[in-house]
Structure formats: structure tokens, C-alpha cells
N, C-alpha and C positions, 0 to 999 in steps of 0.2 A: 541747550537742548535742541535737537533737530529731529523732526518726525521723518521717518523713512518709509512708512507704509500706512495704508488706511487702517490696518489692524492696530498699529500703535496709537493712531488718533482715536479709534474706537475705545481702546483701553483708557486713554486719558479722559475721554468724554464720560465713560462709565464711572471713573473716579470722582467726577463732579457730583455724583449722587449724594454724597455726604457733606458737600461743601456749600457754604452760604455766601451770597453776594453781600458784602458789608460795605462796598464802595459807593452804593447808590445813596444819594442824598434825598431826603424828603419822603422816604417811605420805609416800610419794614423790610428787613433782609428777605431775600428769596433764595430758594434752593437752586444752585447753579445748573444742575441737571434739568430740573423742570423748566427753568427759565430758558435754557438753550433750546429745548424742544418746542416751547411755546413761541419763541421768537422765530424759529425756522418755520413752524407751521403757519404763523401769520404771514410770513413772507411768501410761502408757497401759495397761499390763498390770493395775495395781492399781486404777485408777480410769478405766475406758474411756470413761465418759460425760462426764468433767470435762475438757473441752478447755482451759479456762483454766489449770487446774492443770498439765496436760501442757506447755502453752506456757511457763508460769512456770519449769518445770524446764529447758526448752530454752534460755531466755534468761537464767537467773539468774547466769551467769558473765561476761556481757559487760562488766561494770564493771571486771573485772581486765584486759581487753584495752584498755579506754579509759584506765585510770589504773593501770598496772602498779605493784605494790608498795604500793598504798594499801589495806592490809588492813582498816582500820577503815571506810573510806568506800566501798568498791567496791559494796556492795549498795545503798546509798542512790543512788549514781550510776546503777546499772543500772535501779533502780526509776523514777528520774526520766526516764531516756531512753525507757523502753518505755511509760510511762503514757499519753502522747498517742495512741499507736497501738493499744495493747492494753487500756487501761482501768485503773481503780482497783484492781480485785481482783487482777489479775496483778501490778501494781506492789506491792501490799501483800504478796503471797506472795513476791516477789523480795526484799523488804526484810526478810530473815530476822533480821538481827542487831540491829535497833533496840530500844531500851529499851521495856519495857512490852508487848511483843508477846504476852505470856502472856494478856493480857486482850482481845486482838483477837478479833472474831467469826470470823476465819479460822484460829484457833489449831490446830484439828484438821488442817486442810489444810497448815498450815505444818509441823506435825510429820511428816506424810506426805511432804512435799517434802524435809525434812531427812533422813529415812530413805533416800529415793531418792538424794539427793545423796551420802550416805555410801556407799551400795551401788554407786554408779556410778563406781567407781574400779578397774575390772578391765581391765587391758591386753589388747587383742585381742578383747574382747567385741564381737560383731557386733550393732550396734544400728541397722542400716539406713543410709540416706544422708539428708543434709540436705534434699534436694529432696522427699523424702517428706512433709516437714512444711509445705511451702508452702500447701497447701489448708487445713490446720488453722489456720495463721497468718492466712490470708485470712478464714476463718470467724470467728475471735475478733476480728479487726480490724473486720470488717463489723458484727458484733454490737455492738461498742462504738460504732461510728459511728451505728448505728441508734438507739441510746439518746440521740443528740444530744449526746453527750459531756457529760452533766449531772453527771458525777462531780465 
């Protein structure tokens, strides 16, 4: 699967509303839709200027929707799906579990994303609505497209 537009990504994120994160160890399952919004909102608070990091938080769980039960491969799948639309940095941030990420230039951002991912498991926490993220997704996508997709 390859996302060709922000609209397709929004549809995919809306589809997360009825899906649950069953890959997380040590805690109850969380609604993927709520979890995505909470993660992105926490990143917006801690790193307000880093739109790519916020977007990575928003989309990091879509692999679980596309391939339920694939605990080992869901981050790779999510990264591959969002890379053409959102760029290499977002894809690398999403691919949290790959071997050797400790040496990646985005290591500090990966750690911040992981912290937000862990903190974004609060049932009932109001993190806004998905539509609030459309403009940010369009900005990140347009920025990637302007680079000529040279990644």
C-alpha cells in the first residue's frame, strides 16, 4: 500500500477509530485513534516547532491497523506506507523498533516520540479531533514534495 494524498491518510487515520493496540506489552489495549491523537498532542506540547515529529506521533500506529497482530513488523509497514507522502524523516521516526536505531541521527527525537507513545495511554484524555491535524499533514506533505522527494 502507498499513500498518495493527505486525504487517503486521513481516511486511514479515521479507520483507526475502531481498532485497538494489542501490541503494547504491560498495559491494557488502547484505541488506536485516541492513542494517535494523544501522542501527537503531547509532541505538539513538548516540541511545538517540529511538525514532522508531531506527524510521526500521529501516524506511528497505522501498521497495526493494516496488519493486525504483526507485533514485529507493524512499525516497518507504517514507515513504508507513510514515506512517499511524508518523507524519510517521518518514516525513520515511525520505525522505532528497528535494529541499530540507537546510532540514527534522529535518536533524540525517537526517544521523545517513545516517551509520548508511552504517556499517550490515558483513557478519556481530550486530545482534540483528527480534523485539527489536516493542515499539519498537508504542510509536512508539501514540504516533502518541494524537496523533489530526493530522499
